C-alpha positions in Angstrom: -0.1 0.3 0.2 1.5 3.4 -1.0 1.6 7.0 1.3 -1.3 8.2 -0.3 -3.8 5.1 -0.1 -2.6 4.9 3.4 -3.8 7.8 4.0 -6.9 7.6 2.9 -7.5 4.6 5.3 -6.4 6.5 8.2 -9.0 6.2 11.7 -10.5 9.5 12.7 -9.7 9.1 16.0 -6.9 11.2 17.7 -4.0 10.1 17.8 0.0 10.3 16.8 1.7 10.1 12.9 5.2 9.3 12.2 6.1 10.1 8.5 9.7 8.0 7.4 11.7 8.5 4.8 13.0 5.7 2.3 15.6 5.0 4.9 12.6 4.0 7.3 14.2 7.0 9.4 11.2 8.9 11.5 11.4 12.6 10.2 8.2 14.4 11.4 5.8 13.1 14.1 2.4 15.4 14.8 -0.5 14.7 16.5 -4.2 15.2 15.6 -7.6 14.8 16.9 -8.8 13.8 13.6 -6.0 11.6 12.2 -7.5 11.1 8.6 -8.2 15.1 8.6 -5.1 16.0 10.0 -2.9 14.1 7.6 -4.7 14.3 4.4 -4.1 17.9 4.3 -0.6 17.5 3.8 -1.9 16.2 0.3 -3.5 19.6 -0.6 -2.3 21.3 -3.9 -1.9 24.5 -2.2 0.6 22.4 0.4 2.7 20.8 -2.3 3.1 23.8 -4.4 5.7 25.6 -2.3 9.3 24.2 -2.5 9.9 24.9 1.3 6.8 23.6 2.8 6.8 20.3 0.2 9.9 19.1 1.2 8.5 16.9 3.6 6.0 15.2 1.3 8.9 14.6 -1.1 11.0 12.8 1.4 8.3 10.9 3.5 7.5 7.6 1.6 5.6 6.0 4.6 3.3 6.4 7.6 2.5 5.0 10.9 -0.1 6.2 13.3 -0.7 5.4 16.9 -4.5 6.1 18.5 -4.7 7.6 21.7 -8.2 8.1 23.8 -8.3 11.9 23.8 -6.4 15.0 23.5 -3.7 15.0 26.6 -2.7 11.7 25.9 -1.8 12.2 22.1 0.1 15.4 23.5 2.3 13.2 25.8 2.8 10.9 23.5 4.1 13.4 20.8 6.2 14.5 23.5 7.6 11.1 24.3 7.7 10.1 20.4 10.0 13.5 19.5 12.8 13.1 22.6 12.9 9.3 21.0 13.0 9.5 17.5 14.4 13.4 17.1 13.1 14.2 13.9 14.3 16.7 11.6 11.5 18.4 11.0 10.5 18.4 14.2 11.5 21.5 16.6 13.5 20.0 19.0 14.8 20.9 22.3 18.7 21.8 22.3 19.5 22.9 25.2 23.3 24.4 26.9 22.4 24.1 30.5 20.7 21.3 32.3 19.9 21.2 35.9 20.7 18.5 38.3 18.8 16.1 40.2 20.0 14.1 43.5 19.7 10.5 42.2 20.0 7.7 45.2 20.0 4.5 43.7 17.2 2.6 45.9 17.9 -0.5 43.3 21.0 -1.1 44.6 22.1 -3.9 47.5 24.1 -0.7 49.0 22.3 2.7 48.0 24.4 5.6 46.8 23.9 9.3 46.7 24.5 10.8 42.9 24.3 14.0 41.0 22.8 13.8 37.7 21.1 15.6 35.2 19.0 12.5 33.5 15.7 10.8 34.5 15.8 7.3 34.0 13.1 4.8 35.3 16.0 2.6 36.8 14.2 2.2 40.1 16.1 5.0 41.4 14.6 8.2 43.7 15.7 11.2 42.1 15.0 14.9 44.1 15.2 18.4 42.2 16.0 20.3 40.1 18.2 22.5 42.0 18.4 25.9 41.6 21.3 27.2 40.8 23.2 24.0 39.9 25.7 24.0 42.6 23.0 23.5 45.5 22.9 19.6 44.2 26.7 19.5 44.8 26.0 20.3 48.2 23.0 18.9 49.4 25.2 15.5 48.0 28.3 16.8 50.5 25.7 17.1 53.3 24.5 13.6 53.0 28.1 12.2 52.8 29.2 13.9 56.2 25.4 13.7 57.7 24.5 10.1 56.6 27.5 9.0 55.4 26.0 8.2 52.1 28.3 7.6 49.4 28.7 8.4 45.7 32.1 6.7 45.0 32.3 4.2 41.5 33.5 1.9 43.7 31.6 -1.9 43.2 29.6 -2.6 46.1 28.1 -6.1 45.3 31.1 -7.4 45.9 33.7 -7.0 49.1 36.9 -5.3 49.3 39.9 -5.8 51.0 40.0 -2.2 52.4 38.1 0.8 52.6 38.9 3.8 50.5 39.9 7.2 51.5 35.9 8.3 51.9 35.5 5.9 55.3 38.6 7.2 56.6 37.4 10.4 56.7 34.2 9.8 57.7 32.1 10.3 54.8 31.3 6.7 54.3 29.9 3.8 56.4 32.7 1.4 54.6 30.0 -0.9 53.0 33.3 -2.0 50.5 34.7 -3.9 53.4 32.9 -6.9 55.1 32.3 -5.7 58.9 32.9 -2.0 58.7 29.0 -2.0 58.6 25.7 -4.2 58.3 22.7 -4.5 56.4 20.7 -2.6 58.9 23.0 -0.5 59.7 23.3 1.6 56.2 19.4 0.9 55.6 18.5 3.3 58.8 21.0 5.3 56.5 19.8 5.7 53.1 16.2 5.9 55.3 17.3 9.0 57.0 18.6 10.5 53.6 15.4 10.0 52.0 13.6 11.6 54.9 16.1 14.4 54.6 15.7 14.8 50.4 11.7 14.5 50.5 11.7 17.4 52.8 10.4 15.4 55.8 12.4 17.6 58.5 10.2 16.6 61.3 9.7 13.1 60.6 13.5 12.8 60.5 14.4 14.9 63.7 11.9 12.5 65.8 13.7 9.2 64.7 17.0 10.7 64.8 16.0 12.2 68.4 15.1 8.2 69.6 17.8 7.0 68.5 20.6 9.3 70.1 18.5 8.8 73.1 19.0 4.8 73.0 22.7 5.4 72.1 22.8 7.4 74.7 21.2 5.1 77.2 23.8 2.1 76.2 26.5 4.1 76.5 27.3 4.3 73.0 28.4 7.7 73.4 30.2 8.3 69.7 27.4 6.9 68.0 25.0 9.4 70.0 27.7 12.5 69.4 26.7 11.6 65.8 23.1 11.3 65.8 23.4 14.7 67.9 25.5 16.2 64.5 22.8 15.3 62.4 20.1 16.5 64.6 21.7 19.7 64.7 22.2 19.6 61.0 18.9 19.0 60.4 16.7 21.7 62.8 19.1 24.4 61.0 18.1 23.7 58.0 14.6 23.2 59.1 14.8 26.7 60.7 16.1 28.1 57.1 13.3 26.9 55.3 10.9 28.5 57.3 11.8 31.7 56.9 12.5 31.1 53.2 9.0 29.9 52.8 7.7 32.8 55.2 8.6 35.5 52.7 6.6 34.2 49.5 5.4 31.1 48.0 5.6 32.3 44.2 7.2 29.8 41.6 7.2 30.9 38.8 9.3 29.9 34.8 9.7 33.0 32.6 10.4 32.8 28.8 11.4 35.7 26.6 12.6 35.1 22.8 14.7 37.2 19.8 14.9 35.9 16.5 17.1 37.3 14.1 18.8 36.0 10.3 17.4 32.7 11.2 18.6 31.9 14.5 16.8 32.1 17.7 17.8 32.7 21.5 15.2 31.5 24.4 15.7 33.0 27.5 14.2 30.7 30.6 14.4 33.0 34.3 13.5 30.7 36.6 11.7 32.4 39.6 11.8 30.9 43.2 10.1 32.2 46.2 9.8 35.1 44.6 13.5 35.6 43.5 15.5 35.2 40.1 17.5 32.4 41.2 18.7 31.1 38.0 18.9 31.7 33.9 18.6 28.8 30.9 19.3 29.5 27.7 17.8 27.7 24.3 19.7 28.3 20.9 18.3 27.1 17.1 20.8 27.9 14.0 19.2 27.9 10.7 15.3 27.7 12.0 13.8 28.2 8.8 14.5 25.0 7.1 13.1 23.7 10.8 9.6 25.9 9.9 9.2 24.0 6.9 6.9 21.5 8.0 5.2 23.9 10.6 4.0 26.0 7.6 2.9 23.3 6.0 0.6 22.7 8.8 -0.5 26.4 9.5 -1.6 26.5 5.6 -4.1 23.5 6.3 -5.6 25.9 9.8 -7.1 22.4 10.8 -8.9 23.0 14.8 -5.9 20.5 16.1 -3.1 22.2 14.9 -0.3 22.9 17.5 1.7 25.0 15.2 -0.2 28.1 13.7 0.9 32.0 14.5 0.4 33.6 17.7 -2.8 34.9 18.3 -3.7 39.1 18.2 -1.7 40.7 20.8 1.1 37.7 21.5 3.7 40.1 20.8 7.5 39.6 22.3 10.7 40.6 21.3 11.8 40.0 18.2 8.5 39.7 16.5 7.3 42.7 15.0 4.3 44.5 16.1 3.2 46.1 12.8 3.0 42.6 11.3 -0.1 42.9 8.6 -2.7 40.3 8.9 -2.5 37.7 5.6 -4.8 38.5 2.9 -4.5 34.8 1.6 -7.1 32.6 1.3 -7.4 29.7 3.4 -5.0 26.7 2.2 -2.1 29.3 0.4 1.3 30.1 1.7 3.3 32.9 1.6 6.3 32.9 -0.8 8.4 32.8 2.1 7.9 30.7 5.5 7.5 33.1 8.3 8.9 32.2 11.7 6.4 31.2 13.9 7.5 32.1 17.7 3.9 30.0 18.8 5.2 26.5 17.2 8.7 27.0 18.8 7.0 27.5 22.5 4.8 25.0 22.0 7.3 22.3 21.2 9.7 23.6 24.1 7.7 23.6 26.5 5.6 20.5 25.9 9.7 19.0 25.4 10.3 21.0 28.7 7.8 20.0 30.9 6.0 16.8 30.6 7.3 13.9 32.0 8.9 16.0 34.3 8.4 15.4 38.4 8.5 18.8 39.2 6.3 21.9 37.0 6.3 25.3 38.7 2.4 27.1 39.7 2.8 29.6 36.7 4.9 29.4 33.4 4.6 32.8 31.7 5.3 33.0 27.9 5.8 36.1 25.6 3.2 34.6 22.9 0.1 32.5 22.8 -0.2 28.9 21.0 -3.7 26.8 19.9 -3.1 24.6 22.8 -1.4 26.3 25.3 -4.9 25.6 27.7 -4.8 21.7 26.7 -0.5 21.9 27.7 -1.7 23.4 31.0 -4.0 21.2 32.1 -2.2 17.9 31.0 0.9 19.4 33.2 -1.5 20.1 36.0 -2.7 16.1 35.9 0.5 15.2 36.3 1.9 16.9 39.4 -1.8 17.1 40.8 -2.5 21.0 41.0 -3.2 24.0 38.7 -0.8 25.6 36.3 -1.2 28.5 35.2 0.2 28.7 31.7 -0.2 32.3 30.6 0.9 35.1 28.2 0.9 38.5 30.3 0.1 41.8 28.2 0.8 44.1 30.9 1.6 45.1 34.6 4.8 42.8 36.4 5.0 39.8 34.7 5.1 41.3 31.6 7.8 43.4 32.6 9.3 39.9 33.5 8.5 38.4 29.9 10.4 41.8 28.4 13.3 40.9 30.6 13.7 37.4 29.6 13.6 39.2 26.0 16.0 41.6 26.4 18.8 38.8 27.8 17.8 36.4 25.1 18.7 39.7 22.6 22.1 39.6 24.5 22.6 35.6 24.6 22.1 35.8 20.5 24.7 38.7 20.7 27.4 36.3 22.5 26.0 33.1 20.8 25.8 34.3 17.1 28.2 37.1 16.7 30.8 35.4 18.0 32.0 37.5 21.0 34.9 35.5 22.9 33.6 34.0 26.4 35.7 35.4 29.2 38.0 32.4 30.9 35.2 32.5 34.1 32.3 32.0 32.0 33.9 28.9 29.7 35.0 27.0 33.3 31.7 27.9 34.3 30.1 26.2 31.0 32.5 23.4 31.4 31.7 22.6 35.0 28.2 22.7 34.2 28.2 20.3 31.1 30.3 18.0 33.1 29.1 18.0 36.3 32.2 19.2 38.3 31.8 19.9 42.0 33.8 23.1 41.1 35.4 25.1 38.5 38.0 23.5 36.4 41.9 24.9 37.6 43.7 22.3 35.8 42.3 19.7 33.5 45.2 16.8 32.3 44.9 14.9 29.1 46.2 11.7 28.0 46.4 10.2 24.9 48.1 6.5 23.3 50.1 6.4 19.9 51.7 3.4 18.1 51.6 1.4 14.7 50.6 -1.8 14.8 51.9 -1.9 18.9 55.3 -1.0 18.1 56.9 1.5 20.4 53.8 2.5 22.2 53.8 5.8 23.9 51.6 8.0 25.8 51.1 11.9 26.4 50.0 14.0 29.2 49.4 17.6 28.4 47.9 20.1 30.8 45.7 22.9 30.7 45.7 25.5 33.8 44.9 28.8 34.5 43.3 29.3 31.0 45.8 28.3 29.3 48.5 25.0 28.4 51.3 24.6 30.5 53.6 23.3 28.2 56.1 22.8 30.9 54.0 20.3 32.5 53.7 18.1 30.3 55.0 14.7 30.1 55.6 11.8 28.0 55.0 7.7 29.0 57.5 4.7 27.6 54.5 2.0 27.7 56.4 -0.8 29.7 54.4 -3.9 30.4 52.2 -4.1 27.6 53.1 -6.6 24.2 51.0 -5.9 21.1 48.0 -3.4 20.5 46.2 -3.1 23.7 45.1 0.2 24.0 43.0 0.0 27.2 45.8 -1.3 29.2 48.2 0.8 28.4 45.8 3.6 29.1 45.2 1.6 32.6 49.2 1.4 33.1 49.8 5.2 32.1 47.2 6.9 34.1 48.0 4.4 37.5 51.8 5.7 37.2 51.1 9.2 36.9 48.7 9.1 39.9 50.5 6.6 41.8 53.4 9.0 42.1 51.4 11.8 43.0 49.9 9.9 46.1 52.9 8.4 47.0 54.8 12.2 47.2 51.9 13.4 49.1 52.4 11.2 51.7 55.8 12.2 52.5 57.0 14.5 55.3 54.2 15.1 57.7 51.7 14.6 55.3 52.5 17.5 53.1 53.0 16.9 49.6 56.0 17.2 48.0 58.1 17.5 44.6 56.2 14.5 42.5 58.7 12.4 39.9 58.1 13.2 36.6 56.6 9.9 35.9 57.6 9.4 32.4 59.3 6.0 32.7 62.5 7.7 30.4 64.5 8.5 33.2 63.3 12.2 32.6 64.9 14.4 35.6 62.2 14.9 38.9 60.6 18.7 38.6 59.5 20.6 41.5 56.5 21.7 39.4 54.9 18.2 39.6 50.9 19.6 40.9 50.6 18.7 44.9 46.5 17.5 44.5 44.9 15.9 42.0 43.7 17.6 38.5 40.1 19.1 38.8 39.1 16.8 35.8 41.2 14.2 34.3 40.4 13.6 30.3 41.1 11.2 28.2 41.5 10.6 24.4 39.1 7.6 23.8 35.7 5.8 23.8 34.3 4.2 26.6 37.4 1.5 26.8 39.8 3.7 27.4 38.1 6.1 29.7 37.1 2.6 32.0 40.3 1.4 31.8 41.5 4.9 33.3 39.1 4.9 35.8 39.9 1.0 37.1 43.4 2.0 37.2 42.5 5.1 39.7 39.9 2.4 41.6 43.0 0.4 42.3 44.8 3.5 44.0 42.1 4.0 46.3 40.9 7.2 44.4 37.3 7.2 43.5 35.4 10.6 43.1 37.9 12.1 40.9 36.0 13.8 37.9 37.0 12.0 34.7 35.8 12.3 31.1 36.6 11.0 27.8 35.7 12.7 24.1 35.7 9.9 21.7 36.9 10.9 18.3 34.7 11.7 14.9 31.3 11.5 17.4 32.8 14.4 19.9 30.6 12.8 22.1 31.6 13.3 25.8 31.5 10.4 28.4 31.5 11.4 32.1 32.4 8.5 34.4 29.6 7.4 36.3 27.4 8.5 33.9 28.8 6.9 30.8 24.6 6.1 29.8 24.1 10.0 29.6 27.0 10.8 27.4 27.0 14.8 26.8 26.7 16.0 23.1 27.5 19.8 22.8 26.4 22.2 19.9 29.2 22.4 17.7 30.0 26.5 18.6 30.0 25.4 22.0 33.0 27.2 23.4 33.4 24.4 26.1 33.3 21.9 22.8 36.0 23.8 21.7 38.0 23.8 24.5 37.9 20.1 25.3 38.9 19.7 21.7 42.2 22.1 21.8 43.0 20.0 24.9 42.7 16.7 23.1 44.3 17.9 19.8 46.8 19.1 21.7 47.7 15.4 23.8 47.3 13.6 20.3 49.8 16.0 18.5 52.0 15.7 21.6 51.8 12.0 21.6 52.6 11.3 18.0 55.5 13.6 18.2 56.8 11.6 21.0 55.9 8.0 19.0 58.0 9.1 15.9 60.8 10.0 17.8 60.8 6.5 19.5 60.1 5.2 16.3 63.3 6.8 14.9 65.3 6.0 17.5 64.2 2.4 16.8 65.4 2.4 13.5 68.5 4.0 14.1 69.2 1.8 16.4 68.2 -1.7 14.6 67.5 -1.6 10.3 71.3 -0.6 9.8 72.8 -2.9 11.8 70.8 -6.0 10.0 72.6 -4.9 7.0 76.3 -7.3 6.9 79.0 -4.9 7.3 77.2 -2.7 8.7 78.1 -2.5 12.9 77.0 0.5 15.4 80.6 2.7 14.6 79.5 2.6 10.7 75.7 3.2 11.8 76.9 6.0 13.9 78.7 7.6 10.9 76.2 7.4 8.1 73.3 8.9 10.8 75.9 11.8 11.3 76.8 12.3 7.7 73.4 12.3 6.5 70.7 13.1 9.4 68.2 10.3 9.3 67.5 7.1 8.1 65.6 8.1 5.5 68.3 10.0 4.0 70.4 7.2 4.1 67.8 5.3 2.3 67.5 7.4 -0.5 71.4 7.9 -1.2 73.3 6.7 -3.6 76.0 4.0 -4.0 77.9 6.9 -4.6 77.2 9.1 -1.9 77.4 5.9 0.5 81.2 5.2 -0.5 82.1 8.8 0.2 81.5 7.6 3.9 82.0 4.5 4.3 84.2 1.6 2.1 82.5 0.9 -1.2 82.0 -2.6 -0.4 79.9 -1.5 2.0 78.1 1.5 0.3 77.0 -1.3 -2.3 75.4 -3.4 0.6 73.9 -0.9 2.1 72.6 0.5 -1.4 71.6 -3.0 -2.7 69.1 -3.8 1.0 67.3 -0.6 0.5 66.8 -1.1 -3.1 66.8 -4.7 -4.4 64.4 -7.3 -3.2 65.8 -9.3 -0.4 65.6 -13.1 -1.2 63.3 -15.3 1.0 64.8 -17.3 3.2 
């Protein structure tokens, strides 16, 4: 059945439709109250007449659909399919900043606490989002200190011979070592952390008080003191929360935008307790290409269209209020595809809020769109309270929308007019993208280089205080790995590097001294080695190299070191501990440019050292294989011609000027005549 016949047989019920191309890829997802009416509108002759709006139908060769009970289910299903399939004719959420959640892995034998930016149905409990982003790290840190729940990468499904540093500094109960804690005690600590994260401070306070009194009666004074400290922390947080909620309970998200030259910047202000606590930015390039299918839908004018132009009076920054209403007949298209802010906000809000555990009570947008009320109702049903999704026209709320629009214009200027961001801005963006607990001051990057396993070497380059620190570069000759094994090579050099730093740190009353160079090549020691671990260890490679480096660090007892890798070609960044959530940055992102620059420098340095080692090998081996050539003759040839390559290209007469004629002929024949099989 061809596409047109399939469209004619569609049911008239609500549902979601998916257009596919010749490769079977989903290229557009839409929703409809009446599937047959909506999808048949794509076949209108007027829709096909425009080159832009007809591009979707020229590429589509197949159609799938899913029936649902009502419009709300269609909204939710459309959103899920767009996020899953990422069709190129839909407007997709492109976010340079996502806010973190605190994740409690309740499905594990010994649950841990992590900071994450993606929600998954994995049996874990998620709390947040937290504004600003570093608040999540402070909460996780508080849980480590108060409830001793770890966030390390150690496998707790098996026992280990010794505990890591976190146990000895009293930030972990030590479930990795048999006998340090019991499942019951750990479960009790997890329950306390749950009550804390859920905001049930009163219940937590009662439980801690009871256990503190019981411990004191049993003369377990150390345990009682720890419970007393936890109780003090909870009480202080409870007082702060009372003060905050007494000021104003007014959470809102405020949107503004700026469109210019085919590119769009959107700003989102998060207001909590009546104050702007953070700002979020979204960017789209070449937006007219994404608007083709939306213009096609706008031409049909069906009542369930989610992509019509904003209604009268719905004017936002970057959209002309003087635009005249179209005089075209229904179904006709303008010669040029106009920018449609309503379509953008319809797509953005659905992808941003549907399926999220927290939605603010008020969402303010600069333009109207047809399914605004339906979306507000759906969100209210999900979070079980009324959600106001409004388009303010005047007053204080409109002023907030205008303020967001002004900031969006500034964001547009910084993003698309290529203004160089400050060093601190890049550090903040890098820390946010890779979920680093603090601004990165020093990044150390490793790369492996070899040819079919021969002369395997590694490089270490250092980015420090905003620039490459070449005096801190290090070279490694891989000592224990035979053949092609990048993973084992990476494990070796990472272990060698940080074992020496740990050893030097333990010298002299705990004060770290100068570290050895770590080259493995007899290089002299230097007093410029770092005294602490770097802010980030970056690996040139994919998941295999990342896990090899992580194994090396774990064997050294280093469990909370920020570690990431950048894969070649895909330019995807994997963060250790969140490998299933790879960081995909926009190609214009200064963060991506920084990571690429550091990675490329490590690759360049490794290649240079590998070539040096290979030249040394060639000088000391191949010439010695020629009859009549010994160490002195080889040395004389290299000194005269400069390199083995020049010796290879020399004539017999040139060689005879340096060595005896018979030896010169042997050398020339070795490089220019086929050798007999042995």
